[in-house]
C-alpha positions as a Markdown table, in Angstrom:
| # | Residue | x | y | z |
|---|---|---|---|---|
| 1 | Met | 178.0 | 161.3 | 117.2 |
| 2 | Asp | 181.3 | 162.0 | 118.9 |
| 3 | Val | 183.6 | 159.4 | 120.5 |
| 4 | Asn | 182.9 | 160.4 | 124.0 |
| 5 | Arg | 179.2 | 159.9 | 123.7 |
| 6 | Ala | 179.7 | 156.6 | 121.8 |
| 7 | Lys | 181.8 | 155.3 | 124.7 |
| 8 | Glu | 179.2 | 156.5 | 127.2 |
| 9 | Ile | 176.5 | 154.5 | 125.5 |
| 10 | Ala | 178.6 | 151.4 | 125.0 |
| 11 | Ala | 179.5 | 151.5 | 128.7 |
| 12 | Ser | 175.9 | 152.2 | 129.8 |
| 13 | Ser | 173.5 | 149.5 | 131.1 |
| 14 | Arg | 170.7 | 151.5 | 129.6 |
| 15 | Met | 169.7 | 150.8 | 125.9 |
| 16 | Ala | 170.2 | 153.9 | 123.9 |
| 17 | His | 168.3 | 154.4 | 120.6 |
| 18 | Val | 171.3 | 154.6 | 118.1 |
| 19 | Ser | 171.1 | 154.1 | 114.4 |
| 20 | His | 173.5 | 153.7 | 111.5 |
| 21 | Asn | 172.2 | 154.4 | 108.0 |
| 22 | Gly | 168.5 | 154.3 | 109.4 |
| 23 | Thr | 168.9 | 151.0 | 111.0 |
| 24 | Gln | 168.8 | 150.4 | 114.9 |
| 25 | Val | 172.1 | 149.4 | 116.2 |
| 26 | Tyr | 173.9 | 148.4 | 119.5 |
| 27 | Ile | 177.3 | 149.8 | 120.2 |
| 28 | Gln | 179.5 | 147.0 | 121.6 |
| 29 | Gly | 182.6 | 149.1 | 122.0 |
| 30 | Val | 184.7 | 152.0 | 120.7 |
| 31 | Asp | 188.3 | 152.3 | 119.8 |
| 32 | Glu | 189.2 | 155.8 | 120.9 |
| 33 | Pro | 192.4 | 156.4 | 118.8 |
| 34 | Ser | 190.7 | 155.5 | 115.6 |
| 35 | Glu | 187.2 | 156.6 | 116.6 |
| 36 | Met | 185.7 | 153.5 | 115.3 |
| 37 | Ala | 182.7 | 151.8 | 116.9 |
| 38 | His | 182.0 | 148.1 | 116.9 |
| 39 | Ile | 178.2 | 147.7 | 116.2 |
| 40 | Tyr | 175.6 | 145.1 | 115.5 |
| 41 | His | 172.2 | 145.6 | 114.0 |
| 42 | Leu | 169.5 | 144.9 | 116.5 |
| 43 | Lys | 167.4 | 143.0 | 114.0 |
| 44 | Asn | 170.4 | 140.8 | 113.1 |
| 45 | Pro | 172.9 | 140.4 | 116.0 |
| 46 | Asn | 175.2 | 138.3 | 113.6 |
| 47 | Glu | 175.7 | 141.2 | 111.2 |
| 48 | Lys | 178.6 | 143.1 | 113.0 |
| 49 | His | 180.4 | 146.2 | 111.6 |
| 50 | Glu | 183.0 | 148.6 | 112.5 |
| 51 | Val | 182.1 | 152.2 | 111.6 |
| 52 | His | 183.3 | 155.8 | 112.3 |
| 53 | Val | 181.3 | 157.2 | 115.2 |
| 54 | Ser | 180.5 | 160.2 | 113.1 |
| 55 | Glu | 178.3 | 157.7 | 111.0 |
| 56 | Leu | 176.1 | 157.0 | 114.2 |
| 57 | Gln | 173.2 | 159.0 | 115.2 |
| 58 | Glu | 171.3 | 159.0 | 118.6 |
| 59 | Asp | 167.6 | 159.7 | 118.6 |
| 60 | Asn | 167.1 | 161.5 | 121.8 |
| 61 | Ala | 163.3 | 161.7 | 121.3 |
| 62 | Leu | 162.9 | 158.0 | 122.1 |
| 63 | His | 164.4 | 158.2 | 125.5 |
């Protein structure tokens, strides 16, 4: 995923189907200069991570 799409998803009120290493995640925010996304796992909201946006995948088939 690129940084602009990650920012769009983070700002959207619609839930997008995004995964990180095969796990569904929610994008809380994106730091544009570093291209890092602040995410948490949907099954475990307390498990927060910071990952590069290129590690995120959007499954468009689920929309």
